[in-house]
N, C-alpha and C positions, 0 to 999 in steps of 0.2 A: 570251541564253536560259539558258546554263549558269549564269551568275551568279545569275539569278532562281531557278533550280532549287536551287542550293546554299543560297540564303537561305531558301527555303521549307523545305528539309530541316533546316536548322539551327533554325528556329523550331519545327518539329514535334518535333524532338528535345528542345528546351528545355521545351516544353509537357509532353511525356511524362515527362521527368525531374522537373519540378515536381509533376506529378500523383502520381508514385510517391513522392516525398519527403513530400507532404502525406498520402497514404494511410497511410504507416507510423505516423503519429501517431494514427490513428483506430482501431487494432486492439489497443490495450493492450499494445504491445511493450516498454514499460518498467514495472517493478514496484518498489515500495518493499519493502525487507527491513529488519526491525528485529531486535533481540536479545531479543524476547519480546512478549507481549501484555498481561500483567498484572504491574504493577510495585509494589514496596514502597519504603518510605522508605530512602534510602541507595543505591538503584539508579541506574545511569547509562544513559541511552537512547542507542543507536547507530543511526543511520539511513543506509542504503545504497540505491543504485539498481542494479537488475539488468536487463540487456537480454535479453529473451526471444526476440529476433530481431535480426538485423544492423540497426543504425541508420546510415543514410548521409545525414547532414545535419548542418549546424552547429547547435549548441544550447548553452545553459547552464542551470543550475538555481538555484532559490532556495527554501530550506526555511522553512516557518512552522509554528508550533504554536498551535492554537486550543483554549481550554478555558473553562469557565464558573466564575466565582468569586462567592461570596456576600459582598456588601458591606453595611455598615451606613450608613444615611443618616438625617439629621434633617430632618423635614418639619413644616410648620405644619398643625395641625388646622384645618379650615375653620370649625368651630363655635366651639371654645374659643380659637382663635388661638395655642394653646400648641404648642411644638415637641415632637414625639414621635420617638423613635428606631425606625426600621423597617429591614427588610432587603430586598434585591432581588438578582436574578441579573444579572451583567454578563459579557459575553464579553470575554476577553482574547486578544490575539494577540502572539506573540513571533516576530519575523522575523529570520533570520540573513542575513549578507552573501551576495551572489550568488557562485556558484562560477565556476571558470574556463570559458572557451569550449572546447568539444570539437568536433573535426572529424567524428568518427564514434564508434561504440561497437560492438565486436564482440559477436556472439551469446554469451550467458552470461557476459559480462564484468561485474564489479561494481565500484562506486566508493563510497567512504565520502563522504557528503555532510555529516554533522554528528554530533558526539559530545559536545556541550557542554551537553545538557539533563540536569539532575540532579534527582531527586525527593528532597524533604525533608519535614520536619514541617509546613512552611508551605504546601505544595502542596495545592490543593483536591482532595478525593476525587472520583473519577468519570472521565468520558471525556476523552481528549485526542485531537484530530484532527491528524495530521501531514499537511501539504499541501505538495507539491513542485510549484512552477511550472516548466514546461519552456518556455524562451523562446528566440526567435531573436535572435542578436547584431545590434547596430546598430538594428534596427527595434523590438526588444523585443516583438515579436508573441508572444502566448501560443500555443504549439503544442499543449500538453496540460497537464492538471492531474492529478497523481497523489495518491492519498489512502490513508491507513492509520489505523485507529482502535486506540488502546490504552487501558488503564484503570489508574488508580492506586488500589490497594487493593480497590475494589469495582466489580463488573461490572453494568451495566444490561442485562439480557437482553431487555428490551422495546424497546431502541433499534433501530428499523427502519432508520435511516440508517447503522448500523454494519456492515451486512452487506457483504462477508463478514468474520466475526471468528472466529478459532480459539481456543477456550478450553482444550481438552484432547483427547488421543486417547481416545475413549470405549471402544472395543474393537477387537481384531483378530479378525475373523470367520474368516479363513483367511489363507494366505500371500499371496493376491492381493486381499484385500478388507479395507479399513480403514474404520472409522466414527469421525467426529470430532464433538465437542460444540462448540457455539458459536452464532453468529447468522448465518443464511443466507437469501438471497433465492431464491425458487423459480425466478425467471427468469434467474438468473446464467449467464453463459457462462464456465465456470471452466477453469483449468489448474492443475496442482500440481507444485511442484519439491521434490525431496528433495536436501538440501545437506549435505555432509560435509566438515569442515575447509575450508570456504570454496569447495569445488568442487561444481558441480551434477552429481549422480550420476544422477538420473532426472528427465525432464520428461514428465509425463502430461497429455495433451490431450483424452482421451475417457473416457466412462463415469464421469463425476463428477456426482453429482446429489444434491440435498437430499431428505431425508425429513422434511417439515415445516420449520419455521423454526429448529429446534434441532439437527438432525443433518445431517451431510454424509457421503455414501458415496463412496469411491474404489475402483473395481474395475478392476484392470488387471494383465496379466501382467508389466508392468514392475516391479511390487512384489515379484516373485519374487526371493528372495535378500536381502530387507530385514530379515527376522526376526532378532532378537537384536542389531541394530545401532542406533546412535543418530544421528539426523538433526535438522537444522533443516528444518521443513516450511513451505513458503510456498504460499499459495493466492492466485490472481489472478482477479478478475472483469474480463474483457477489455472488456465493454460499459461498465462504470462506472469503470474505471481505479482500482479499490480493491483493496488487497491486505492480507494478514494473515500474520504469521510466528509459528509455534509453535516455540520454541527447545528444543533438547536433548531430543528425543522418543525414547524407547527403544521400539522396536517389539518386542512380545513374541515369543518364539520358540516358544511352545506355545499351542494354541488349545482 
């Protein structure tokens, strides 16, 4: 009887642990941090992952970059049978080698995933989607997919799939109220990080709401004391696992 009870207890504990481990991947607890949102020729992209909560599970990551390129093709005209040169859009994917297996990740800990993507004259102008696959070792089960959108030279503000995307700090309305310009979904469940010298200074989880598709308001007492300082500001949509990082933002000290 005791042996059976011990076995049942062990099974229940295993189920509870498995459910907890699975649930942590559903709440957007990992976010992508980049060194900017709009890049120019000669810039180098740096991709990190930040834990917004304690991660208690084995996992590894793999980074991919997706973008669209215009290519020239020669096709035969149906009527004249002559070859004509036309152009079409083709998706390109650049995938990096998988990262090492991690046993866990402490809350607010960050790790560099890749810093080998460089922008040059040959890169297509427009949107680049960074995709980070979070995978379970051995089984290669996909636990989560993290995304961030950046732009090379030119921003497409009509891109609905790019939300959230931080373009700039539009205005500081008060010491506790900032408004950002960019691309935002009305239904997003957002949190905001203020990062200084690689350290998370503030983590705001409430009173973050879009005003239309081009403005995002952040109203919080946690912003108090930020005036006159420079931060990297990261926004995370927890429902869609999409993040955006505005680098080196100076928060005005006068309003």
